[in-house]
C-alpha positions in Angstrom: -43.1 70.8 -65.2 -40.4 72.6 -66.8 -37.4 72.0 -69.0 -33.6 72.0 -68.6 -31.5 72.7 -71.6 -27.7 71.6 -71.5 -26.2 74.2 -73.7 -22.8 72.4 -73.3 -24.0 69.7 -75.9 -26.7 71.8 -77.8 -25.6 72.2 -81.5 -28.2 74.6 -82.5 -30.2 72.4 -85.0 -33.2 74.1 -83.7 -35.6 71.2 -84.1 -37.0 72.0 -80.6 -38.0 75.5 -82.0 -39.6 73.9 -85.2 -41.6 71.5 -83.1 -42.7 73.7 -80.3 -42.1 77.4 -80.6 -44.6 78.1 -77.9 -41.7 77.0 -75.7 -38.4 77.2 -77.4 -36.7 79.5 -79.5 -32.8 79.8 -80.6 -30.5 82.6 -79.5 -29.5 84.6 -82.6 -25.9 85.2 -81.3 -24.9 81.5 -79.9 -27.5 79.6 -82.0 -28.4 77.4 -79.2 -31.6 76.7 -77.5 -33.7 79.0 -75.4 -36.4 78.0 -73.1 -38.9 80.9 -73.2 -41.2 79.6 -70.1 -40.5 78.6 -66.5 -43.2 76.3 -66.1 -44.6 74.2 -69.2 -48.6 74.9 -69.6 -50.5 71.7 -69.4 -51.7 71.9 -73.0 -48.3 71.9 -74.2 -46.8 68.9 -72.0 -47.2 66.3 -74.9 -45.7 68.5 -77.5 -42.7 69.1 -75.2 -42.4 65.7 -74.6 -42.1 64.9 -78.1 -39.7 67.8 -78.7 -37.3 66.6 -75.8 -37.5 63.1 -77.4 -36.4 64.3 -80.8 -33.4 66.5 -79.6 -30.5 64.9 -81.8 -28.1 65.4 -78.8 -30.2 65.1 -76.0 -29.7 68.4 -74.8 -33.3 68.8 -73.3 -34.6 67.1 -70.2 -38.3 67.5 -68.6 -38.3 67.6 -65.0 -41.1 68.2 -62.4 -41.0 71.1 -60.2 -37.8 72.9 -59.2 -35.4 69.6 -59.8 -32.3 70.2 -61.4 
């Protein structure tokens, strides 16, 4: 599984980074989400699901494989 971030709607609250810093960070210039891994490790899937649900703008989406 992997995460797709919609940077057009990300407002840079950084809740994703607070909840799951193993996968998310914030771009220091743009102030928007950066997904740090291509594939979510199995042991972080539930944590990432929680993070996706808690994005205020709904800018994150969890997908299987190479889906867009």
